[in-house]
C-alpha positions as MATLAB code, in Angstrom:
seq = 'MLPPTPLSLLCAILLCLPLAVIFTFTAPSATTSAAVGAATSPLPITIPPPFTNHTTNTSQARKTLPHPKIKNLTTAAAALAAAAGADEAEDQSLLNQASRVDPAPRPVKKLAFMFLATTSLPHAPLWELFFSRAASERYNIYIHSAANFTVPSTGAFANRTIPSKPTRRNTPTLIAAARRLLAHALLDDGANAMFALLSPSCVPLHSFSYTYKILIKSRRSFVEILKNEPGARQRWAARGELAMLPEVGFADFRIGSQFWAVKRKHARAIVRDRRLWSKFQLACLRDDTCYPEEQYFPTLLSMVDPRGCTPCTLTHVDWRGSRGGHPRTYVADEVGPELIRALRRSRPRYGDEETRSGGSNSSVTVVAGRSRRDPFLFARKFSPGALRRLLEIANDVIFKD';
ca = [
     -32.951   74.072 -113.659;
     -34.883   76.030 -111.821;
     -33.467   77.373 -108.374;
     -35.157   76.049 -105.196;
     -37.506   78.969 -103.720;
     -37.249   79.514 -100.016;
     -40.616   77.808  -99.431;
     -39.016   74.548 -101.290;
     -35.894   74.869  -98.935;
     -38.065   75.245  -95.872;
     -39.942   72.214  -96.251;
     -36.977   70.123  -96.987;
     -35.682   71.618  -93.514;
     -38.929   70.605  -91.953;
     -38.718   67.126  -93.550;
     -35.434   66.354  -92.165;
     -35.777   67.941  -89.032;
     -37.099   64.493  -87.214;
     -34.124   62.143  -87.952;
     -31.483   64.437  -87.060;
     -33.761   64.124  -83.665;
     -33.577   60.671  -83.435;
     -29.991   60.346  -84.705;
     -28.875   63.021  -81.519;
     -30.834   60.632  -79.127;
     -29.634   57.171  -79.718;
     -26.166   57.773  -80.850;
     -24.627   58.392  -77.686;
     -26.542   55.814  -75.536;
     -24.989   53.623  -77.619;
     -21.549   54.561  -77.287;
     -22.299   54.421  -73.186;
     -23.335   51.048  -72.934;
     -20.314   49.749  -74.962;
     -18.013   52.185  -72.703;
     -19.424   50.325  -69.405;
     -19.297   47.055  -70.818;
     -15.291   47.728  -71.484;
     -14.803   48.324  -68.299;
     -16.333   45.855  -66.546;
     -17.429   42.299  -67.803;
     -19.388   41.027  -71.131;
     -21.389   39.073  -68.384;
     -24.485   40.656  -67.534;
     -24.042   42.195  -63.770;
     -26.862   41.259  -62.225;
     -27.439   37.463  -61.400;
     -30.057   36.095  -63.264;
     -33.289   35.423  -60.513;
     -33.372   31.499  -61.131;
     -29.832   31.083  -59.950;
     -29.924   33.268  -57.164;
     -33.206   31.427  -55.812;
     -31.243   27.742  -56.136;
     -28.228   29.387  -53.757;
     -30.150   30.878  -51.156;
     -32.495   27.412  -51.103;
     -29.651   25.104  -50.873;
     -27.757   27.627  -48.106;
     -30.948   27.379  -46.162;
     -31.413   23.701  -46.686;
     -28.152   22.810  -45.223;
     -28.972   25.175  -41.957;
     -32.623   23.681  -41.677;
     -32.901   19.905  -42.841;
     -33.019   17.745  -40.466;
     -30.352   14.762  -39.647;
     -31.919   13.030  -36.800;
     -30.028   10.166  -37.031;
     -26.595   11.480  -37.814;
     -27.281   13.836  -34.998;
     -28.427   11.483  -32.717;
     -25.627    8.866  -33.170;
     -22.458   11.830  -32.909;
     -23.944   13.085  -29.906;
     -24.273    9.430  -28.486;
     -20.535    9.080  -29.611;
     -19.527   11.965  -27.841;
     -21.428   11.651  -24.763;
     -19.813    7.701  -24.208;
     -16.312    9.070  -25.417;
     -16.665   11.936  -22.859;
     -17.716    9.489  -20.174;
     -15.030    7.089  -21.015;
     -12.478    9.798  -21.051;
     -13.636   10.775  -17.418;
     -13.701    7.506  -16.080;
     -10.134    6.666  -17.446;
      -9.242   10.209  -15.772;
     -10.887    9.340  -12.295;
      -9.222    5.518  -12.166;
      -5.453    7.274  -13.466;
      -6.010    9.423  -10.624;
      -7.005    7.016   -8.168;
      -3.973    4.772   -9.652;
      -1.505    7.199   -9.284;
      -2.464    7.726   -5.539;
      -2.198    4.154   -4.977;
       1.322    3.773   -6.802;
       2.680    5.709   -4.444;
       2.002    3.975   -0.988;
       4.834    2.088    1.114;
       5.937   -1.005   -0.832;
       6.437   -2.561    2.583;
       3.433   -3.967    4.538;
       3.428   -3.112    8.319;
       4.590   -5.525   10.585;
       0.864   -7.403   11.345;
       0.177   -8.274    7.892;
      -3.265   -8.525    6.399;
      -4.956  -10.714    3.687;
      -6.885   -8.300    1.097;
     -10.091  -10.713    0.043;
     -11.498   -8.701   -3.335;
     -14.423   -9.990   -4.553;
     -15.377   -9.066   -8.270;
     -19.060   -9.297   -7.637;
     -22.405   -8.213  -10.013;
     -25.556   -8.730   -8.736;
     -24.819  -10.386   -5.130;
     -22.251  -12.703   -3.391;
     -24.434  -15.962   -3.277;
     -21.975  -18.236   -1.087;
     -21.820  -14.687    1.555;
     -22.860  -16.839    4.309;
     -20.075  -19.420    4.171;
     -17.802  -16.830    3.800;
     -19.392  -15.123    6.915;
     -18.273  -18.293    8.922;
     -15.023  -18.537    7.327;
     -14.020  -14.701    8.473;
     -15.469  -15.099   11.866;
     -12.632  -17.551   13.017;
     -10.682  -14.747   12.098;
      -8.967  -12.190   13.973;
     -10.222   -9.068   12.290;
      -6.836   -7.482   12.412;
      -5.730  -10.339   10.173;
      -7.533   -9.123    7.079;
      -9.843   -6.937    4.829;
     -12.924   -7.441    2.220;
     -13.446   -5.183   -0.583;
     -16.294   -5.653   -2.909;
     -16.644   -4.230   -6.824;
     -19.756   -4.737   -7.897;
     -22.759   -3.687  -10.163;
     -24.879   -0.993   -9.552;
     -28.012   -3.222   -8.497;
     -25.721   -4.983   -5.994;
     -27.493   -6.012   -2.708;
     -25.327   -4.485   -0.284;
     -24.965   -6.594    2.747;
     -26.377   -4.499    6.114;
     -24.452   -6.854    8.652;
     -21.612   -8.956    8.968;
     -18.026   -8.825    7.545;
     -19.356   -7.452    4.069;
     -21.076   -4.184    5.358;
     -19.735   -1.342    3.853;
     -17.282   -2.985    2.047;
     -18.226   -1.624   -1.361;
     -15.711    0.387   -3.104;
     -16.820    2.663   -5.836;
     -17.616    0.569   -8.528;
     -18.288    1.027  -12.680;
     -19.931   -1.066  -15.008;
     -17.840   -4.319  -15.995;
     -18.833   -6.694  -19.230;
     -17.131   -9.826  -20.548;
     -14.816  -10.332  -23.332;
     -14.274   -6.663  -22.486;
     -11.300   -4.638  -20.289;
     -13.811   -3.711  -18.401;
     -12.567   -6.579  -15.808;
      -9.312   -5.862  -16.102;
     -10.048   -2.017  -14.766;
     -12.514   -3.877  -11.843;
      -9.654   -5.624  -10.420;
      -7.338   -2.685  -10.533;
      -9.538   -0.770   -9.186;
      -9.752   -2.734   -5.887;
      -6.605   -3.057   -5.767;
      -5.742    0.643   -5.903;
      -8.530    0.916   -2.781;
      -6.720   -1.847   -0.948;
      -3.566   -0.176   -1.234;
      -4.789    2.728   -0.085;
      -7.158    1.587    2.692;
      -4.355    0.081    4.405;
      -0.910    0.005    4.641;
      -0.724   -3.922    6.297;
      -2.567   -5.676    3.075;
       0.743   -7.642    2.145;
      -1.243  -10.107   -0.253;
      -4.440   -9.644   -2.199;
      -6.611  -12.272   -3.397;
      -9.125  -11.766   -6.298;
     -11.935  -13.825   -5.787;
     -15.596  -14.333   -7.852;
     -18.907  -14.488   -6.519;
     -18.960  -18.451   -7.409;
     -15.634  -19.091   -5.518;
     -15.936  -20.848   -1.961;
     -12.940  -21.577    0.486;
     -11.507  -25.063    0.893;
     -10.054  -24.454    3.846;
      -9.856  -22.416    7.731;
      -8.916  -18.889    7.598;
      -5.786  -20.070    9.592;
      -4.737  -22.389    7.015;
      -5.605  -19.980    4.298;
      -3.494  -17.146    5.933;
      -0.607  -19.116    6.623;
      -0.348  -20.179    2.821;
      -0.555  -16.901    1.676;
       1.339  -14.779    4.281;
       4.217  -16.888    4.547;
       4.756  -17.183    0.529;
       7.755  -14.877   -0.948;
       6.090  -15.351   -4.373;
       2.690  -14.181   -5.942;
      -0.092  -16.745   -7.158;
      -0.270  -16.115  -10.771;
      -1.218  -18.344  -13.422;
       1.429  -17.895  -16.261;
       0.894  -19.709  -19.674;
       2.849  -19.474  -22.739;
       2.191  -22.528  -24.986;
      -1.473  -22.387  -24.771;
      -3.608  -23.203  -28.150;
      -5.198  -20.097  -29.631;
      -2.865  -17.881  -28.086;
      -1.498  -16.332  -31.407;
      -5.353  -15.877  -32.050;
      -5.715  -13.952  -28.483;
      -2.762  -12.070  -29.069;
      -3.960  -10.846  -32.454;
      -7.322   -9.961  -31.181;
      -7.553   -6.420  -31.024;
      -5.615   -6.460  -34.573;
      -2.714   -8.475  -36.109;
      -0.298   -5.866  -35.253;
      -2.535   -3.853  -32.524;
      -0.279   -5.140  -29.548;
       3.412   -4.132  -30.622;
       5.658   -2.592  -29.883;
       4.837   -2.759  -26.252;
       3.801   -6.485  -26.122;
       5.240   -8.744  -28.692;
       3.749  -12.105  -29.449;
       6.415  -13.789  -27.427;
       5.920  -11.912  -24.648;
       2.037  -12.742  -24.495;
       1.101  -14.806  -21.613;
      -2.211  -16.269  -20.495;
      -3.687  -17.450  -17.331;
      -6.518  -17.837  -14.811;
      -8.287  -14.243  -13.867;
      -7.781  -15.179  -10.289;
      -4.596  -14.547   -8.871;
      -3.242  -13.333   -5.280;
      -0.298  -11.121   -5.425;
       2.243   -9.791   -3.196;
       2.176   -5.940   -1.926;
       5.136   -5.434   -4.237;
       3.071   -6.807   -7.361;
      -0.126   -5.137   -6.667;
       2.000   -1.355   -6.733;
       3.447   -2.769  -10.191;
      -0.106   -3.173  -11.771;
      -1.870   -0.026  -10.505;
       1.313    1.587  -11.898;
       1.627    0.198  -15.025;
       0.216    2.369  -18.116;
       2.410    0.993  -20.979;
       0.858   -2.752  -21.468;
      -2.957   -0.839  -19.995;
      -2.694    1.036  -23.378;
      -2.727   -2.076  -25.184;
      -4.960   -4.496  -23.477;
      -7.421   -1.535  -23.175;
      -8.082   -1.757  -26.687;
     -11.383   -2.855  -27.856;
     -10.995   -6.612  -29.674;
     -12.551   -7.309  -33.224;
     -13.823  -10.799  -32.135;
     -15.300  -11.820  -28.880;
     -14.500  -15.390  -29.019;
     -10.879  -14.524  -28.959;
     -11.257  -11.960  -26.469;
     -10.295  -12.988  -22.625;
      -8.165   -9.862  -21.661;
      -8.854  -10.559  -18.053;
      -6.949  -13.767  -18.461;
      -3.997  -12.367  -20.337;
      -3.112   -8.889  -19.335;
      -2.081   -9.771  -15.646;
       0.059  -12.886  -16.378;
       1.552  -11.000  -19.383;
       2.674   -8.232  -17.112;
       3.642  -10.061  -14.312;
       5.888  -12.128  -16.516;
       7.305   -9.258  -17.755;
       7.944   -7.414  -14.621;
       9.014  -10.078  -12.492;
       8.777  -13.512  -13.594;
      10.760  -14.847  -10.796;
       8.699  -13.317   -8.177;
       5.756  -15.637   -9.100;
       5.008  -19.203   -8.729;
       2.903  -19.458  -12.045;
      -0.082  -21.041  -10.924;
      -3.305  -20.280   -9.545;
      -4.500  -21.399   -6.146;
      -8.401  -21.316   -6.728;
      -9.443  -24.475   -8.634;
     -11.711  -25.155  -11.607;
     -12.932  -27.578  -13.521;
     -12.891  -27.087  -17.418;
     -14.167  -30.304  -18.212;
     -17.713  -30.200  -19.785;
     -17.188  -26.342  -20.243;
     -20.107  -24.170  -21.664;
     -19.808  -21.052  -23.586;
     -16.458  -20.292  -22.180;
     -17.768  -20.971  -18.789;
     -16.117  -24.006  -16.499;
     -17.948  -26.673  -14.456;
     -20.428  -25.152  -12.195;
     -21.278  -27.479   -9.302;
     -24.671  -27.594   -8.146;
     -26.375  -28.899   -4.869;
     -26.309  -32.662   -5.709;
     -22.459  -32.745   -6.399;
     -21.587  -31.099   -3.019;
     -20.580  -33.387   -0.221;
     -17.217  -33.998    1.930;
     -15.990  -36.471   -1.125;
     -15.908  -33.323   -3.690;
     -13.859  -30.903   -1.110;
     -11.551  -33.936   -0.727;
     -11.271  -34.275   -3.957;
     -10.591  -30.896   -4.848;
      -7.963  -30.247   -1.798;
      -5.985  -33.351   -3.168;
      -6.090  -31.683   -6.968;
      -2.727  -29.914   -7.753;
      -2.136  -26.865   -9.593;
      -0.809  -26.464  -13.064;
       2.373  -24.674  -12.702;
       2.622  -23.151  -15.915;
       4.528  -24.815  -18.774;
       7.262  -26.571  -16.627;
       7.406  -30.616  -15.873;
       5.241  -32.448  -13.826;
       6.705  -35.377  -12.521;
       4.107  -38.301  -11.379;
       4.384  -38.925   -7.720;
       1.423  -41.569   -7.437;
      -1.712  -41.875   -8.428;
      -2.958  -39.185   -6.435;
      -0.473  -36.586   -5.964;
       2.281  -35.050   -7.999;
       5.238  -33.314   -7.855;
       5.641  -30.089  -10.184;
       9.192  -28.182  -10.351;
       9.312  -24.722  -10.663;
      12.608  -22.651  -11.103;
      14.699  -26.195  -10.285;
      12.208  -26.285   -6.909;
       9.387  -29.178   -6.289;
       6.187  -27.522   -5.002;
       3.076  -28.909   -3.875;
       1.160  -26.020   -3.564;
      -2.588  -26.667   -1.820;
      -5.438  -25.007   -3.755;
      -7.259  -22.634   -1.091;
     -10.181  -21.888   -3.448;
     -12.708  -23.525   -5.390;
     -15.400  -22.525   -8.151;
     -17.836  -22.849   -9.731;
     -20.219  -23.480   -7.311;
     -24.371  -22.274   -7.832;
     -26.146  -20.520   -5.418;
     -28.234  -23.526   -4.806;
     -25.486  -25.440   -3.582;
     -24.694  -23.073   -0.486;
     -26.750  -24.966    1.767;
     -25.147  -28.198    1.472;
     -22.093  -26.108    1.769;
     -23.068  -24.838    5.319;
     -24.011  -28.170    6.554;
     -20.239  -29.936    5.709;
     -18.564  -26.383    6.760;
     -17.279  -27.265   10.290;
     -16.918  -30.797    9.924;
     -15.076  -30.694    6.400;
     -14.271  -27.320    4.844;
     -12.881  -25.645    8.131;
     -11.355  -28.718    9.463;
      -7.774  -29.045    8.175;
];
C-alpha cells in the first residue's frame, strides 16, 4: 500500500471540515435547551394564543354583559328594603318618645278620636254635628290617611291629619298606622285618657255627652278578645307553621275586632311593645288567613293585662251576608230611626264568656263574675250615599239619648 501523499491528506481534511462545523454549532444548542427545560417545566412557558384569547374574552364578558332584569330587581329590592328600614326607624323613634309620656292623664280628661282613613271621610258632616255639641276641651281628633286624602280645610277635622304612610289590607301596615295614631295622640295632649279607633265608614249612635260619659267613666279598655274562633289555628300559622314562636304560642293567640277603645295605660303598652310586633310585622304566606290588625291588639292586651280589658268592641258590625271579608254595608234605603234603635238595642259579644238570656230584646253577659250590658257607641259600615238620610235623623234620633 502506498503511503498517503501530502496532497491526498489535504483533500481529506477539506472534505471533513464542513461536518466538524455542523457538529460544533448544533450540539451546544441542544444541550442548552435541555438544561432550561430541566430547570423549569416540561410544559411550554408561553400560553397558546387560543387559551389566552378565551380567558380575556370571558373576563370582559363578566364586566360588560348586560343583565337588566337582575340589576333592576336588585335595585328595587334594595330600595324597598331601605325604605322599609327608614320607615321602621322613624316609627320606632316616635313610639319610643310616646312610651315615655306620663301614664296618668291630666285632671280634665279627653277622648281621642282616631280615624284610620283612606281617601276621605264620607260622613264628616255627621261627625261635625256630633262634635259641635261638645266642649273643645273634652276631645281631640287624629286622622291617618292616604297620600291622596282630601284634607278638610274647616271644621273639627281641619289640620288634624298626622304624618301618615301607605296602608294595605292583609298586611301589618294597618297595625303600624294604629300605633302611629296612638303615639301622636299620646304626645299631643297629656289629657287624652281614652283612645277610640274608628273607620271612615263608622257613624256615632249616641250624642257626644253620652259617648264621653261611657268611655271616660270606664276603668277598662274595650277590646274584643276571642280565643276559640273558627280558623284560629290557620291564622296563627299564616306566616309559617312556627313563625310566631316563641313570642306568641297558639295558646296565647287571640282574635277580635279591628276597632277598639283603650285606656291611656294600654295605649302606652301598645306603643312600647317591640316583642310581639316583631312577629306580627312578618308577611303572611296567604292573604285569606291574614288579618293581622284583628289579631295583634287582642293578643297583646290579653297577654299584658287581660283583667284590665272588657273583651268586647263598642263598634257594632253585622257580619251576616258579608262579602270578601267585608261586613254588611248599610245603604241609604235602609237608614232610618228603626235601624238606629235596633243597633242601640244590640249588645256586644263578650269574648268567650257565658251569655244569659234576659228576654227577647236584651241579654246579660257575665264577664269576670260581673253582669255587663255595655251599649254600642258606634256602628259600621255605612255607605257614603247614606249620609243624607243620617243627617235627616241626626237631631231627633241619633243625638237624642
